[in-house]
TITORZA-915307 format. One record per residue (C-alpha): x, y, z; residue number from 1. Coordinates in Angstrom, 1 decimal, m for minus. Example, Ala and Ser with C-alpha at 12.3 -4.5 7.8 and 13.67 -1.06 7.14 Angstrom:
! residues 2
SITE     c1     c2     c3  nr
SITE   12.3   m4.5    7.8   1
SITE   13.7   m1.1    7.1   2
This chain:
! residues 454
SITE     c1     c2     c3  nr
SITE   m4.2    2.1 m145.4   1
SITE   m4.3   m0.6 m142.6   2
SITE   m6.9   m1.0 m140.3   3
SITE  m10.0   m3.4 m139.1   4
SITE  m10.3   m6.8 m141.2   5
SITE   m8.3   m8.3 m143.8   6
SITE   m6.4   m6.1 m146.0   7
SITE   m6.8   m6.1 m149.7   8
SITE   m3.8   m6.6 m151.6   9
SITE   m2.1   m5.8 m154.9  10
SITE    1.4   m6.7 m156.6  11
SITE    3.4   m3.7 m158.1  12
SITE    6.8   m4.7 m159.5  13
SITE    7.4   m7.3 m156.6  14
SITE    6.0   m4.6 m154.0  15
SITE    2.8   m5.7 m152.4  16
SITE    0.2   m3.1 m151.6  17
SITE   m2.6   m3.4 m149.1  18
SITE   m5.0   m1.2 m147.9  19
SITE   m8.0   m1.0 m145.6  20
SITE   m9.8    2.2 m143.9  21
SITE   m9.9    1.6 m140.3  22
SITE  m13.6    2.4 m140.1  23
SITE  m14.6    0.4 m143.4  24
SITE  m15.0   m3.5 m143.8  25
SITE  m12.9   m5.1 m146.3  26
SITE  m14.8   m5.1 m149.6  27
SITE  m16.3   m1.6 m149.4  28
SITE  m15.8    0.8 m152.1  29
SITE  m13.3    3.1 m150.3  30
SITE  m11.0   m0.1 m149.8  31
SITE  m10.6   m0.5 m153.4  32
SITE   m9.9    3.2 m153.9  33
SITE   m7.4    3.2 m151.2  34
SITE   m5.5    0.1 m152.6  35
SITE   m5.3    1.8 m156.1  36
SITE   m3.9    5.1 m154.7  37
SITE   m1.4    2.9 m152.8  38
SITE   m0.4    1.5 m156.0  39
SITE   m0.1    4.7 m157.9  40
SITE    1.8    6.3 m155.1  41
SITE    4.3    3.8 m154.1  42
SITE    4.8    2.1 m157.6  43
SITE    8.5    3.5 m157.8  44
SITE    9.7    1.9 m154.5  45
SITE   11.3   m1.2 m156.2  46
SITE   13.4    1.0 m158.5  47
SITE   14.2    3.1 m155.7  48
SITE   15.6    0.1 m153.9  49
SITE   17.5   m1.0 m156.8  50
SITE   19.1    2.2 m157.2  51
SITE   20.0    2.8 m153.3  52
SITE   21.5   m0.6 m153.4  53
SITE   23.8    0.6 m156.3  54
SITE   24.6    3.8 m154.7  55
SITE   25.6    2.1 m151.3  56
SITE   27.0   m1.1 m152.6  57
SITE   24.8   m2.9 m149.6  58
SITE   21.9   m4.8 m150.7  59
SITE   18.6   m3.8 m149.0  60
SITE   19.6   m4.9 m145.3  61
SITE   16.1   m6.4 m144.0  62
SITE   14.0   m9.1 m144.7  63
SITE   11.0   m6.9 m145.8  64
SITE   10.2   m3.3 m146.2  65
SITE    6.7   m2.2 m145.4  66
SITE    5.1    1.1 m145.9  67
SITE    2.3    2.1 m143.4  68
SITE   m0.1    4.9 m144.2  69
SITE   m2.1    6.2 m141.3  70
SITE   m4.4    8.8 m140.2  71
SITE   m3.5   11.8 m138.1  72
SITE    0.3   11.0 m138.0  73
SITE    2.4   13.9 m136.5  74
SITE    5.2   13.6 m139.1  75
SITE    5.3   13.1 m142.6  76
SITE    7.1   10.0 m142.4  77
SITE    9.1    8.0 m139.9  78
SITE   11.6    5.4 m140.8  79
SITE   11.2    2.5 m138.5  80
SITE   13.6   m0.3 m139.6  81
SITE   12.0   m2.1 m142.2  82
SITE    8.8   m0.5 m141.6  83
SITE    8.0    3.1 m142.4  84
SITE    5.1    5.3 m141.3  85
SITE    3.6    7.9 m143.3  86
SITE    0.9   10.5 m143.4  87
SITE   m2.4    9.5 m145.3  88
SITE   m1.8   12.9 m147.4  89
SITE    0.8   11.4 m149.4  90
SITE   m1.7    9.2 m151.3  91
SITE   m3.1   10.4 m154.4  92
SITE   m5.3    9.4 m157.6  93
SITE   m4.6    9.3 m161.3  94
SITE   m5.9   12.8 m161.8  95
SITE   m3.5   14.3 m158.8  96
SITE   m0.7   12.3 m160.6  97
SITE   m0.4   14.7 m163.4  98
SITE    0.9   17.2 m161.1  99
SITE    1.9   15.5 m157.9 100
SITE    4.3   12.9 m156.9 101
SITE    5.4   11.5 m153.1 102
SITE    8.3   10.2 m154.5 103
SITE   10.6   12.8 m152.1 104
SITE    9.1   11.6 m149.1 105
SITE    9.0    7.8 m150.1 106
SITE   12.7    7.8 m151.5 107
SITE   13.9    9.7 m148.2 108
SITE   12.4    7.1 m145.9 109
SITE   13.6    4.5 m147.9 110
SITE   17.2    6.0 m147.9 111
SITE   16.8    5.8 m144.0 112
SITE   17.0    2.2 m144.1 113
SITE   20.5    2.5 m145.0 114
SITE   21.5    5.9 m143.5 115
SITE   19.9    5.6 m140.0 116
SITE   18.9    2.2 m139.4 117
SITE   21.8   m0.1 m140.8 118
SITE   24.1    2.5 m139.4 119
SITE   23.0    5.8 m137.3 120
SITE   24.6    8.8 m135.7 121
SITE   26.2    8.1 m132.3 122
SITE   24.7   11.1 m130.9 123
SITE   22.1   13.8 m132.1 124
SITE   24.8   16.5 m132.7 125
SITE   25.8   14.3 m135.8 126
SITE   22.4   13.8 m136.9 127
SITE   23.2   15.2 m140.6 128
SITE   24.7   11.7 m141.2 129
SITE   21.1   10.4 m141.0 130
SITE   18.9   13.4 m142.4 131
SITE   21.4   15.1 m145.0 132
SITE   22.2   11.7 m146.5 133
SITE   18.5   10.7 m146.8 134
SITE   17.8   14.2 m148.4 135
SITE   20.6   13.8 m150.8 136
SITE   19.3   10.4 m151.8 137
SITE   16.0   12.1 m152.8 138
SITE   17.9   14.1 m155.2 139
SITE   19.8   11.2 m156.6 140
SITE   16.5    9.4 m157.2 141
SITE   15.2   12.3 m159.1 142
SITE   18.5   12.4 m161.1 143
SITE   18.1    8.7 m161.8 144
SITE   14.4    9.1 m162.6 145
SITE   13.9   12.5 m164.3 146
SITE   17.3   13.7 m165.3 147
SITE   20.4   15.8 m164.0 148
SITE   18.3   19.1 m164.4 149
SITE   15.9   18.0 m161.8 150
SITE   19.0   16.8 m159.4 151
SITE   20.5   20.6 m159.8 152
SITE   16.9   21.9 m159.3 153
SITE   16.6   20.0 m156.1 154
SITE   19.9   21.6 m155.0 155
SITE   18.8   24.9 m155.8 156
SITE   15.7   24.7 m153.8 157
SITE   17.2   23.1 m151.0 158
SITE   19.8   25.9 m150.8 159
SITE   16.8   28.6 m151.0 160
SITE   15.1   26.4 m148.2 161
SITE   18.5   26.9 m146.0 162
SITE   18.9   30.4 m147.0 163
SITE   15.3   31.1 m145.5 164
SITE   16.3   29.8 m142.2 165
SITE   16.3   32.9 m139.5 166
SITE   19.7   31.9 m138.1 167
SITE   23.1   30.3 m139.0 168
SITE   24.5   27.4 m137.0 169
SITE   27.0   24.8 m137.7 170
SITE   25.6   21.5 m139.0 171
SITE   27.4   19.4 m136.2 172
SITE   26.9   21.0 m133.0 173
SITE   26.0   20.0 m129.3 174
SITE   24.3   23.6 m128.5 175
SITE   20.6   22.7 m128.5 176
SITE   17.7   22.6 m125.7 177
SITE   16.0   19.6 m127.1 178
SITE   17.3   16.9 m130.0 179
SITE   14.3   18.1 m131.9 180
SITE   15.9   21.7 m132.2 181
SITE   18.6   20.2 m134.3 182
SITE   16.0   19.1 m137.1 183
SITE   15.9   22.3 m139.2 184
SITE   17.1   23.5 m142.6 185
SITE   20.5   22.9 m141.7 186
SITE   19.9   19.2 m140.8 187
SITE   18.3   18.4 m143.9 188
SITE   18.7   20.7 m146.8 189
SITE   22.1   22.5 m146.2 190
SITE   23.5   19.0 m145.4 191
SITE   22.3   17.7 m148.8 192
SITE   23.8   20.7 m150.6 193
SITE   27.1   20.0 m148.8 194
SITE   27.2   16.2 m150.2 195
SITE   26.2   17.6 m153.6 196
SITE   29.3   19.9 m153.2 197
SITE   31.5   16.8 m152.0 198
SITE   30.4   15.1 m155.1 199
SITE   31.3   17.9 m157.3 200
SITE   34.8   18.3 m155.6 201
SITE   35.8   14.7 m155.6 202
SITE   34.1   13.6 m159.0 203
SITE   31.5   10.6 m159.0 204
SITE   34.0    8.0 m159.2 205
SITE   35.6    8.9 m156.0 206
SITE   32.8   10.1 m154.2 207
SITE   30.6    7.2 m154.7 208
SITE   33.3    4.7 m154.1 209
SITE   34.0    6.7 m150.8 210
SITE   30.5    6.4 m149.7 211
SITE   30.3    2.5 m150.4 212
SITE   33.5    2.2 m148.2 213
SITE   31.7    4.5 m145.3 214
SITE   28.7    2.1 m145.2 215
SITE   30.7   m1.2 m145.7 216
SITE   33.0   m0.3 m143.1 217
SITE   30.3    1.0 m140.5 218
SITE   27.3   m1.0 m141.0 219
SITE   25.5   m2.0 m137.8 220
SITE   27.5    0.7 m136.0 221
SITE   27.0    4.2 m134.7 222
SITE   29.0    7.1 m136.5 223
SITE   30.3   10.5 m136.3 224
SITE   31.4   12.8 m139.1 225
SITE   35.1   11.9 m138.7 226
SITE   34.3    8.4 m139.8 227
SITE   33.1    9.7 m143.0 228
SITE   36.0   11.9 m143.5 229
SITE   38.4    8.8 m142.7 230
SITE   36.5    6.6 m145.2 231
SITE   36.9    9.5 m147.8 232
SITE   40.7    9.7 m147.2 233
SITE   41.2    6.1 m147.0 234
SITE   39.6    5.5 m150.3 235
SITE   40.9    8.6 m152.2 236
SITE   44.1    9.6 m150.4 237
SITE   42.7   13.1 m150.2 238
SITE   42.5   14.7 m146.6 239
SITE   39.3   17.0 m146.6 240
SITE   39.5   18.2 m143.0 241
SITE   39.5   21.7 m144.5 242
SITE   36.1   21.0 m146.3 243
SITE   34.5   19.5 m143.3 244
SITE   35.9   22.0 m141.1 245
SITE   34.1   25.2 m142.8 246
SITE   30.9   23.3 m144.2 247
SITE   30.0   21.2 m141.3 248
SITE   31.9   22.4 m138.1 249
SITE   31.2   26.1 m138.6 250
SITE   28.2   28.1 m139.7 251
SITE   27.2   30.1 m142.9 252
SITE   28.0   30.2 m146.3 253
SITE   29.9   32.4 m148.8 254
SITE   28.4   35.6 m150.1 255
SITE   30.1   36.6 m153.4 256
SITE   30.2   39.9 m155.3 257
SITE   31.5   38.9 m158.7 258
SITE   32.5   41.6 m161.7 259
SITE   34.4   41.0 m165.1 260
SITE   35.8   42.8 m167.7 261
SITE   37.6   42.3 m170.8 262
SITE   40.9   43.9 m172.4 263
SITE   40.6   43.9 m176.0 264
SITE   44.5   44.9 m176.5 265
SITE   45.9   42.1 m174.6 266
SITE   42.9   39.8 m175.2 267
SITE   42.5   39.1 m171.6 268
SITE   39.5   38.5 m169.2 269
SITE   39.6   40.0 m165.9 270
SITE   37.1   38.3 m163.1 271
SITE   37.1   39.8 m159.6 272
SITE   35.4   37.7 m156.6 273
SITE   34.8   39.0 m153.2 274
SITE   33.6   37.3 m150.1 275
SITE   31.3   39.7 m148.4 276
SITE   29.6   37.3 m145.8 277
SITE   29.8   38.6 m142.2 278
SITE   32.3   36.7 m140.1 279
SITE   31.8   37.7 m136.6 280
SITE   29.5   34.7 m136.0 281
SITE   32.2   32.2 m136.6 282
SITE   31.5   32.1 m140.3 283
SITE   34.6   31.5 m142.3 284
SITE   36.1   33.0 m145.3 285
SITE   35.6   30.1 m147.7 286
SITE   38.0   28.0 m149.6 287
SITE   36.6   26.3 m152.6 288
SITE   37.4   25.3 m156.3 289
SITE   35.1   27.3 m158.7 290
SITE   34.4   27.0 m162.4 291
SITE   34.7   30.2 m164.7 292
SITE   33.7   30.2 m168.1 293
SITE   33.1   32.7 m170.9 294
SITE   31.0   32.2 m174.2 295
SITE   31.1   33.7 m177.3 296
SITE   27.7   33.3 m179.1 297
SITE   26.4   30.0 m179.2 298
SITE   30.0   28.5 m179.2 299
SITE   30.9   26.2 m176.6 300
SITE   32.1   27.7 m173.2 301
SITE   36.0   28.2 m172.6 302
SITE   36.1   27.0 m168.9 303
SITE   38.7   27.6 m166.4 304
SITE   39.1   26.0 m162.6 305
SITE   40.3   28.4 m160.1 306
SITE   40.5   28.0 m156.2 307
SITE   39.2   30.7 m153.8 308
SITE   41.2   30.8 m150.7 309
SITE   40.7   34.6 m149.5 310
SITE   38.3   37.2 m149.2 311
SITE   39.4   38.8 m152.4 312
SITE   40.8   37.6 m155.7 313
SITE   41.5   39.0 m159.2 314
SITE   41.7   36.3 m161.9 315
SITE   43.0   36.9 m165.3 316
SITE   42.3   34.4 m168.0 317
SITE   43.6   34.4 m171.8 318
SITE   40.4   34.5 m174.1 319
SITE   40.9   35.4 m177.8 320
SITE   37.5   37.0 m178.4 321
SITE   35.4   39.5 m176.4 322
SITE   33.1   37.0 m174.8 323
SITE   29.4   37.7 m174.6 324
SITE   28.8   35.7 m171.4 325
SITE   30.5   35.3 m168.3 326
SITE   29.4   32.5 m166.0 327
SITE   30.8   32.0 m162.1 328
SITE   30.1   28.5 m161.1 329
SITE   27.8   27.3 m163.7 330
SITE   25.6   24.3 m162.8 331
SITE   25.6   25.4 m158.9 332
SITE   28.7   23.4 m157.5 333
SITE   29.1   25.7 m154.7 334
SITE   26.5   26.5 m151.8 335
SITE   26.4   30.2 m152.3 336
SITE   24.8   33.5 m152.4 337
SITE   25.8   35.7 m155.4 338
SITE   25.8   39.3 m156.5 339
SITE   26.8   39.2 m160.3 340
SITE   25.5   42.3 m162.2 341
SITE   25.0   41.4 m165.9 342
SITE   24.1   43.4 m168.7 343
SITE   20.8   42.8 m170.8 344
SITE   22.8   41.4 m173.5 345
SITE   24.2   38.6 m171.0 346
SITE   20.9   38.2 m169.5 347
SITE   19.4   37.8 m173.1 348
SITE   21.9   35.0 m174.0 349
SITE   21.9   33.0 m171.0 350
SITE   17.8   32.8 m170.9 351
SITE   17.8   31.7 m174.3 352
SITE   20.6   29.4 m174.8 353
SITE   22.2   28.3 m171.5 354
SITE   22.2   24.7 m170.7 355
SITE   22.1   25.2 m166.9 356
SITE   18.6   24.7 m165.1 357
SITE   19.8   27.7 m162.9 358
SITE   18.6   30.1 m165.7 359
SITE   15.3   29.8 m164.1 360
SITE   16.7   31.9 m161.2 361
SITE   17.4   34.7 m163.8 362
SITE   13.6   35.5 m163.3 363
SITE   14.6   37.3 m160.1 364
SITE   17.7   38.8 m161.7 365
SITE   15.7   41.0 m164.0 366
SITE   13.4   42.5 m161.4 367
SITE   14.7   45.8 m162.5 368
SITE   12.9   45.3 m165.8 369
SITE    9.2   45.5 m166.6 370
SITE    7.4   42.6 m168.1 371
SITE    7.2   44.6 m171.2 372
SITE   11.1   45.3 m171.3 373
SITE   11.8   41.5 m170.7 374
SITE    9.5   40.7 m174.0 375
SITE   11.1   43.7 m176.1 376
SITE   14.5   43.7 m174.7 377
SITE   15.4   40.0 m174.2 378
SITE   13.5   38.7 m177.2 379
SITE   12.6   35.4 m175.3 380
SITE    9.4   34.7 m173.5 381
SITE   10.3   33.2 m170.2 382
SITE    8.4   35.8 m168.4 383
SITE    5.0   34.8 m169.1 384
SITE    5.5   34.1 m165.5 385
SITE    2.8   31.1 m164.9 386
SITE    2.7   30.0 m161.4 387
SITE    0.4   27.3 m160.7 388
SITE   m1.0   27.2 m157.3 389
SITE   m2.9   24.2 m155.7 390
SITE   m6.1   26.2 m155.4 391
SITE   m9.2   23.8 m155.3 392
SITE   m8.6   20.2 m156.5 393
SITE   m7.4   21.6 m159.7 394
SITE   m4.1   23.3 m160.5 395
SITE   m4.6   26.8 m161.7 396
SITE   m2.0   29.1 m163.6 397
SITE   m2.0   32.6 m162.9 398
SITE   m0.5   34.7 m165.9 399
SITE    0.6   38.0 m164.2 400
SITE    3.5   40.3 m163.3 401
SITE    7.2   39.1 m162.4 402
SITE    7.7   39.1 m158.6 403
SITE    9.7   42.2 m158.1 404
SITE    9.3   43.9 m161.3 405
SITE    8.9   47.5 m161.8 406
SITE    5.5   49.2 m161.2 407
SITE    4.8   49.9 m164.8 408
SITE    4.4   46.0 m165.5 409
SITE    1.2   45.0 m166.6 410
SITE    0.3   43.3 m163.5 411
SITE   m3.5   43.7 m164.1 412
SITE   m3.7   40.6 m166.2 413
SITE   m6.4   38.4 m164.5 414
SITE   m6.7   35.3 m166.8 415
SITE   m6.9   32.0 m165.5 416
SITE   m6.2   28.6 m167.2 417
SITE   m5.5   25.0 m166.3 418
SITE   m2.3   23.7 m167.1 419
SITE   m3.6   21.5 m169.7 420
SITE   m5.5   24.5 m171.6 421
SITE   m2.3   26.6 m171.2 422
SITE   m0.3   23.8 m173.0 423
SITE   m3.0   23.5 m175.7 424
SITE   m2.8   27.3 m176.1 425
SITE    1.2   26.7 m177.1 426
SITE    0.6   23.8 m179.0 427
SITE   m1.7   26.0 m181.6 428
SITE    1.1   28.6 m181.8 429
SITE    3.8   26.1 m182.3 430
SITE    5.1   28.4 m185.3 431
SITE    6.0   31.1 m182.8 432
SITE    7.0   29.0 m179.5 433
SITE    8.3   25.9 m180.7 434
SITE    9.5   24.4 m177.3 435
SITE    7.7   25.0 m174.0 436
SITE    9.4   23.8 m170.7 437
SITE    7.7   23.1 m167.5 438
SITE    9.7   23.4 m164.3 439
SITE    7.8   22.3 m161.2 440
SITE    8.9   23.1 m157.6 441
SITE    8.8   20.1 m155.3 442
SITE    8.4   22.4 m152.4 443
SITE    6.5   25.4 m153.4 444
SITE    4.0   23.4 m155.7 445
SITE    4.4   25.9 m158.5 446
SITE    5.1   25.7 m162.1 447
SITE    7.2   28.0 m164.2 448
SITE    6.4   27.5 m167.9 449
SITE    9.1   28.7 m170.1 450
SITE    8.1   29.5 m174.0 451
SITE   11.0   30.0 m176.4 452
SITE   10.6   31.9 m179.5 453
SITE   11.6   30.8 m182.8 454
């Protein structure tokens, strides 16, 4: 942290890290510790700059980039041009680095050097062009640095945060008391998932070419949402006014009720899709392409692409064998809430073999089964529900009841282990649990450990 005296310095991959406690003289023990934490916390910044230059097609636009950590900062971060101010709470040491990263905030504020500083919204009603893009580039950094599952997990978590907002409004609106009122889950999280949907709709090539054109034609200018839509149309030849109308200029999201059946005589699978969201507040009946696929055992899914345009659809697909599993919008291409009742057999197959990170959410879908039922009926063990909370300085894992499970679940378990101890436990029983996955929620600071049987 910058303060009185000459700051100490260190170089990390071309990034100079300086640190000095405001109330300490250079050379004090705390200063060296501060520099070490800064090196660890900000070490990925050069790689983030390289990635964002590739994504935007524009070199980092300023002569330098400073990241200043201060005490008692009212926000987490503030993206001043070429110099971001951040709270001291993002600094961590090597012990904390096992369970924590500040990359989401660091990548978010860095993204603003393009989306917010090189170009910025013309007025606050279009503020999503700054904040949603910065939030989405957090997800792109996760995809690049950690893999596609982390990108998809980010979309799931952002959708959950938006769903938790107590009201619905259009992303672009000029109805507010103060500009700060707009800085909510719609401006950040919902907008980031809308951009993820746009990528899914256009495909990677057209999406990233459109983003680069949007930046190239509008740098050093103020922009509105129509500038983004115009760049996409100019680059791809596709008019997406319908997309922006329902996702950006109108409130809400689709609530789908899905069911399916199979006719063995005619070898046809029928899927019924209903949109059940209230529309009295201006929420539309959504139009959106969606993938529906069917799977038999562990074979490759048979996929169909359909377009939803009405409040209710019935789709019929030729499928040669009765499927064991039907998936609606696998990989979460659409922002939505879904009521899709599945049999125990489908849940069992999906939890055991699905290649989609969204299987984590099935923990909630089996709320009608007890923990014992999960062990016995599903024959996999994703319901050693291990939720790690940051209690005391160390991550602690609680083994207990699945949230929402029936009252007969064995919820009196009171065993506590560190995360490392839990992993050692599974290591000793590799013959029974050969694969252990760890999914960490960036926002809720929890872990879900999924142990698969042989």
